[in-house]
C-alpha positions in Angstrom: 18.6 28.6 -61.4 21.4 29.2 -58.9 23.8 26.4 -58.4 22.3 26.0 -54.5 25.2 23.4 -53.3 27.9 26.4 -53.4 26.3 28.9 -51.4 27.3 28.9 -48.0 24.9 28.2 -45.3 25.0 28.6 -41.4 25.7 25.2 -39.9 24.6 23.3 -36.4 25.4 20.1 -35.1 22.7 18.2 -33.2 23.8 15.2 -30.8 22.2 12.1 -29.3 23.6 11.4 -26.9 22.6 15.0 -25.8 26.0 16.9 -24.9 26.4 18.0 -21.1 26.1 21.8 -20.4 26.0 23.9 -17.5 23.8 26.5 -19.3 21.5 27.0 -22.0 23.9 28.7 -24.5 24.6 27.2 -27.7 28.6 26.7 -28.3 29.7 28.2 -30.7 32.5 25.8 -32.7 34.3 25.7 -36.1 34.0 23.1 -38.7 37.2 21.8 -37.8 35.4 21.1 -34.4 32.6 19.5 -36.1 35.1 17.0 -37.5 36.5 16.6 -34.2 33.3 15.9 -32.7 32.2 13.4 -35.4 35.6 11.7 -35.4 35.3 11.0 -31.6 32.2 10.1 -31.1 32.7 7.0 -34.0 36.1 6.1 -32.0 34.3 5.9 -29.3 31.6 3.6 -30.7 34.3 1.9 -32.2 36.8 1.4 -29.3 34.1 0.1 -27.5 33.3 -2.7 -29.6 36.9 -4.1 -29.4 37.2 -7.6 -27.9 39.2 -6.1 -25.2 37.7 -2.3 -24.9 39.3 0.6 -23.2 38.6 1.2 -19.2 36.9 4.4 -18.3 38.8 5.6 -15.3 37.3 7.3 -12.5 34.1 8.3 -14.4 32.0 8.7 -11.4 34.5 11.4 -9.4 35.0 13.3 -12.5 33.1 15.9 -14.2 31.5 15.1 -17.8 34.2 17.0 -19.5 37.1 15.5 -17.8 36.1 12.0 -18.6 39.2 10.0 -19.3 40.0 7.0 -21.5 42.5 4.5 -20.9 43.7 2.1 -23.5 47.5 0.6 -23.3 48.4 2.7 -20.5 48.0 5.6 -22.5 45.5 8.6 -21.0 43.5 10.3 -23.4 41.5 13.7 -22.2 38.2 13.7 -24.2 37.6 17.0 -23.6 34.5 17.4 -25.4 31.3 17.3 -22.8 29.6 14.1 -24.2 27.4 12.6 -21.4 28.6 9.1 -19.4 26.1 7.3 -21.6 28.0 7.6 -25.2 30.5 5.3 -23.5 27.6 2.6 -23.1 28.7 0.1 -26.2 26.5 1.6 -28.5 25.5 -0.7 -31.6 25.5 1.8 -34.5 25.9 5.8 -35.5 23.5 7.2 -37.7 24.8 10.4 -39.0 22.4 12.8 -41.1 23.4 15.9 -43.2 20.3 18.0 -43.5 20.1 21.1 -45.8 17.7 23.6 -46.1 15.6 23.0 -42.5 15.4 25.6 -40.1 17.0 24.8 -36.9 13.6 25.1 -34.8 12.5 22.3 -37.2 15.5 19.5 -36.6 14.0 16.8 -34.3 17.4 17.1 -32.0 18.4 20.1 -29.6 20.9 22.2 -31.1 24.6 21.2 -29.3 26.9 23.6 -31.5 26.7 26.3 -33.6 29.7 26.6 -36.4 30.9 29.8 -37.0 31.8 29.5 -40.5 29.1 29.2 -43.3 29.1 25.8 -45.3 28.4 24.8 -48.8 26.4 22.0 -49.3 28.9 20.3 -51.5 31.7 20.4 -49.0 29.4 19.2 -46.1 28.7 16.1 -48.4 32.0 15.5 -49.8 33.2 15.3 -45.7 30.5 13.0 -45.2 31.7 10.8 -48.0 35.3 10.6 -47.1 34.4 10.5 -43.4 32.3 7.0 -44.1 35.5 5.6 -46.7 37.4 6.4 -43.4 35.2 4.5 -41.0 35.0 1.7 -43.5 39.0 1.4 -44.1 39.6 1.7 -40.4 37.0 -1.0 -39.6 36.5 -3.8 -41.8 34.8 -6.2 -39.7 31.8 -3.9 -39.3 28.6 -5.7 -40.2 26.6 -3.2 -41.6 27.9 0.2 -43.5 25.1 2.2 -45.4 25.3 5.6 -47.6 22.5 7.3 -49.0 22.8 10.8 -50.7 21.6 13.1 -53.6 24.9 13.6 -55.2 24.7 13.1 -58.7 28.7 13.6 -59.6 30.3 11.3 -57.3 29.5 7.7 -58.1 32.7 6.0 -56.8 32.6 2.5 -54.9 33.6 2.5 -51.4 35.0 -1.1 -50.3 32.5 -2.5 -47.9 30.0 0.1 -47.9 26.1 0.1 -49.6 25.9 3.2 -51.6 22.3 4.4 -52.8 23.1 7.6 -54.9 19.6 9.5 -55.9 20.1 10.8 -59.6 17.6 12.2 -61.6 16.2 9.0 -63.5 17.6 6.0 -61.4 19.2 5.2 -58.2 23.0 4.3 -58.7 23.4 1.1 -56.3 26.6 0.0 -55.5 26.3 -2.9 -53.0 29.1 -4.9 -52.0 28.9 -9.0 -52.0 29.1 -9.4 -48.5 25.6 -8.1 -47.7 22.7 -10.3 -47.1 20.8 -11.7 -49.9 17.4 -10.0 -48.7 19.1 -6.6 -48.4 20.3 -6.8 -51.8 16.7 -7.7 -53.6 14.6 -5.6 -51.0 16.5 -2.3 -51.3 16.7 -2.8 -55.0 13.2 -3.1 -54.8 13.0 -0.1 -53.0 15.0 1.8 -55.4 12.9 1.3 -58.5 9.6 2.1 -56.9 11.0 5.3 -55.7 11.0 6.3 -59.3 7.4 4.5 -60.3 4.1 6.6 -59.8 6.3 9.6 -58.1 3.4 11.8 -57.5 1.2 8.8 -56.3 3.8 7.8 -53.7 4.2 11.0 -52.4 0.7 12.0 -51.8 -0.3 8.7 -50.6 2.8 8.5 -48.0 1.8 12.5 -46.8 -1.9 13.1 -47.3 -2.6 14.4 -43.8 -0.4 17.3 -44.6 -2.1 20.2 -46.1 -1.9 21.5 -49.5 0.3 18.3 -50.6 -0.6 18.9 -54.0 1.5 22.2 -54.7 4.5 20.1 -55.0 4.2 19.1 -58.8 6.3 15.9 -60.3 6.5 17.8 -63.8 8.5 20.2 -62.2 12.4 18.8 -61.8 12.9 20.6 -58.6 9.7 19.1 -56.9 10.6 15.7 -58.9 13.8 15.3 -57.2 12.4 16.2 -53.5 9.8 13.7 -54.2 12.5 11.1 -55.3 14.6 11.8 -51.9 11.8 11.8 -49.6 10.1 8.5 -51.3 13.4 6.7 -51.4 14.7 7.5 -47.7 11.0 7.0 -45.8 10.5 3.7 -48.0 13.7 2.2 -47.2 13.9 2.8 -43.4 10.6 1.5 -43.2 11.6 -1.6 -44.6 15.3 -1.7 -42.7 12.8 -1.7 -39.7 10.1 -4.2 -40.5 13.0 -6.4 -41.8 15.8 -6.0 -40.2 16.6 -9.4 -38.9 16.4 -10.4 -42.7 18.4 -7.6 -44.3 21.3 -6.8 -41.7 24.5 -9.0 -41.4 24.2 -10.2 -37.6 27.2 -8.4 -35.6 29.7 -10.9 -33.5 32.4 -10.5 -31.0 34.9 -8.1 -32.1 32.5 -6.5 -34.8 32.5 -2.7 -34.9 29.1 -0.7 -34.5 26.6 -0.5 -37.7 27.2 2.8 -39.7 24.6 4.8 -41.4 25.3 8.3 -43.4 22.4 9.9 -44.8 22.7 13.3 -46.9 19.6 15.0 -47.7 20.0 18.3 -49.4 17.2 18.6 -52.3 15.0 20.6 -49.6 17.5 23.7 -50.0 16.7 23.8 -53.6 13.3 24.0 -52.9 13.8 27.0 -51.1 16.1 28.6 -53.9 13.6 28.1 -56.5 10.3 28.7 -54.6 11.6 31.5 -51.3 10.9 30.7 -47.8 7.5 32.2 -47.8 6.2 29.9 -50.7 3.5 27.2 -49.7 5.9 24.9 -52.1 8.7 25.5 -49.3 6.5 25.2 -46.3 4.9 22.0 -47.5 8.3 20.6 -48.7 9.7 21.9 -44.9 6.6 19.9 -43.4 7.4 16.5 -45.1 11.3 16.7 -44.7 10.8 17.3 -40.9 8.2 14.3 -40.8 10.5 12.1 -42.7 13.5 13.1 -40.3 11.3 12.1 -37.2 10.2 8.8 -38.9 13.7 8.0 -39.7 15.0 8.4 -36.1 12.1 6.5 -34.2 13.0 3.5 -37.4 16.6 3.7 -36.3 15.9 3.7 -32.3 13.8 0.6 -32.9 16.5 -1.2 -34.8 19.3 0.0 -32.3 18.3 1.0 -29.1 21.4 2.5 -28.2 22.4 3.5 -31.3 24.2 7.3 -31.5 22.8 10.1 -33.8 24.6 12.9 -35.1 23.2 15.5 -37.5 24.8 18.2 -39.4 21.9 20.6 -40.4 22.7 23.7 -42.8 19.9 26.2 -42.5 18.3 27.2 -45.4 20.3 29.8 -47.9 19.8 31.5 -50.8 22.0 33.6 -53.1 23.2 34.4 -56.6 26.5 34.7 -55.5 28.9 31.5 -55.7 31.3 30.7 -53.0 34.4 28.9 -53.8 34.3 25.6 -51.8 38.0 26.4 -50.7 36.6 29.0 -48.1 34.8 26.5 -46.2 36.8 23.1 -46.8 39.9 24.1 -44.2 42.5 21.6 -44.5 40.0 19.0 -45.0 42.5 16.2 -46.0 44.6 16.9 -42.7 41.5 16.7 -40.6 40.4 13.7 -42.0 43.9 12.2 -42.0 43.5 12.6 -37.8 40.6 10.2 -37.8 42.7 7.3 -38.9 45.9 7.6 -37.8 47.0 4.7 -39.9 46.8 7.1 -43.2 50.0 9.5 -43.6 49.6 13.1 -43.3 47.3 14.0 -46.4 44.2 11.8 -46.8 44.7 11.4 -50.6 48.2 9.6 -49.8 46.3 6.4 -48.7 42.9 6.4 -50.6 42.2 3.3 -52.7 38.9 3.0 -54.3 37.2 -0.2 -55.5 34.5 -0.8 -58.1 31.7 -3.4 -58.2 30.2 -4.0 -61.3 31.4 -0.7 -62.7 34.1 0.1 -65.5 37.1 2.6 -65.2 34.7 5.1 -65.7 32.6 4.3 -62.8 30.0 3.1 -64.8 27.6 0.1 -64.9 28.1 -2.9 -66.4 25.1 -5.2 -67.2 26.0 -8.7 -65.8 29.3 -6.8 -65.5 32.7 -8.2 -63.5 34.0 -7.7 -60.2 37.2 -6.3 -59.4 39.3 -4.2 -57.5 40.6 -0.8 -59.6 43.2 1.6 -58.1 42.5 5.3 -58.6 44.7 8.0 -58.3 44.6 11.6 -57.0 43.0 13.6 -54.4 40.1 13.2 -56.3 40.3 9.4 -56.6 39.2 9.4 -59.9 40.5 8.5 -63.1 43.1 10.9 -64.7 43.6 12.2 -68.1 47.4 12.1 -68.7 47.3 12.4 -72.2 48.9 15.7 -72.4 51.8 14.6 -69.8 52.1 11.7 -71.7 52.7 13.4 -75.2 55.4 15.9 -74.1 57.2 13.6 -72.6 57.1 11.3 -75.4 58.2 13.7 -78.0 61.1 15.4 -76.0 62.0 12.3 -75.5 62.0 11.2 -79.1 63.8 14.4 -79.9 66.4 13.8 -77.6 67.3 10.5 -78.8 67.5 11.8 -82.0 69.7 14.7 -81.4 71.8 12.2 -79.6 72.4 9.9 -82.5 72.9 12.7 -84.8 76.0 14.1 -82.6 77.6 10.4 -82.1 77.5 10.1 -86.0 79.4 13.6 -86.2 81.6 12.7 -83.5 82.4 9.0 -85.4 83.0 10.7 -88.7 85.9 12.8 -87.1 89.5 11.9 -88.6 87.9 9.7 -91.2 87.9 11.9 -93.9 89.3 9.6 -97.3 90.4 12.7 -99.1 92.6 13.7 -96.2 93.9 10.5 -95.6 95.9 10.0 -99.0 97.1 13.5 -98.6 98.6 13.0 -95.4 101.2 10.3 -97.3 101.7 12.0 -100.3 105.5 13.3 -101.1 107.1 15.1 -103.8 106.9 13.0 -107.0 109.7 11.7 -108.6 110.7 12.2 -112.4 112.7 10.2 -114.5 
């Protein structure tokens, strides 16, 4: 089976509130434009949750694409054509990454089509880094949640409740500041998502024809079922128990933030193909879960903003380098958070909660802060560098001692000293 995550796919971005357009033509943008749009949208939600929000200047007299926001006397031209509704102090942002679903099945209209194909890995990593910036720039947010199917990166992000759907369990990283109900109920969902997987899946989506064409004994089917079971179960529970699970927002708190990456449908496409029964059934389930997720989100946050990055299904055996897609990602992220220096990795600090230095869960573990290094914000293997420096230093010290010993012996030859004072022997 090919590694789907590295295959580049066509990208589109979908927004609610919907941008204003004068024509029905979909705007073509670059991946850098995508990051700018998401950054702007979340920056607006952040700004208007402040105790003294910026003032919208002459909104009625200007076209939507020329809205001006003024803060501390400085004007900023918001050239992206958002509707004015986006400035209505939204209470939450939801960012979705959908991989493997046809564009016409996404529950929001297409706002932008991205010219450059993207890999699932790069898009997923962007959302993770963006969530970290949201957290670091907005420590007063009440609720921050990230859900993904990334099985490699298990680092904790300060202030964010992370749920990573692995093959055999959900890797949960929940901050101490979350409510007791959130901790208990979310962990229950995580456990039940891996019990009777086929039964849960078939029961939830029994109305979809040929639902039994997906089999939990096939790994790619099983992973897809787990993703659908968890995401559907989590947001159903969140809607029903939001008053208990979510920390209440108070004045000065920023908008709540949710990041959800759903990528396993693309693997169904890779294994079975677009015309297969399995892919058609999985697509129906996928679209249903997304639609219900959005309804639940709207029920909790009536004025919430939804942003969807959609990667169209793409199969191929050729592996595409992530660098082809990841255009100046660090610099793009640095622009989002002006507190950071030029490169994102320069100001990266990671935290762990109940994990050891390798990111593995400690049973009954400790709570502490751990500093990491490098652009990947991960444990670095410096043994080779250390040994090179150590033995080079030892060699230089030995050589220096030897040279000093030679210099100190010059002029101290005992035989030469006797010969210097000897004269002609006197004979009687």
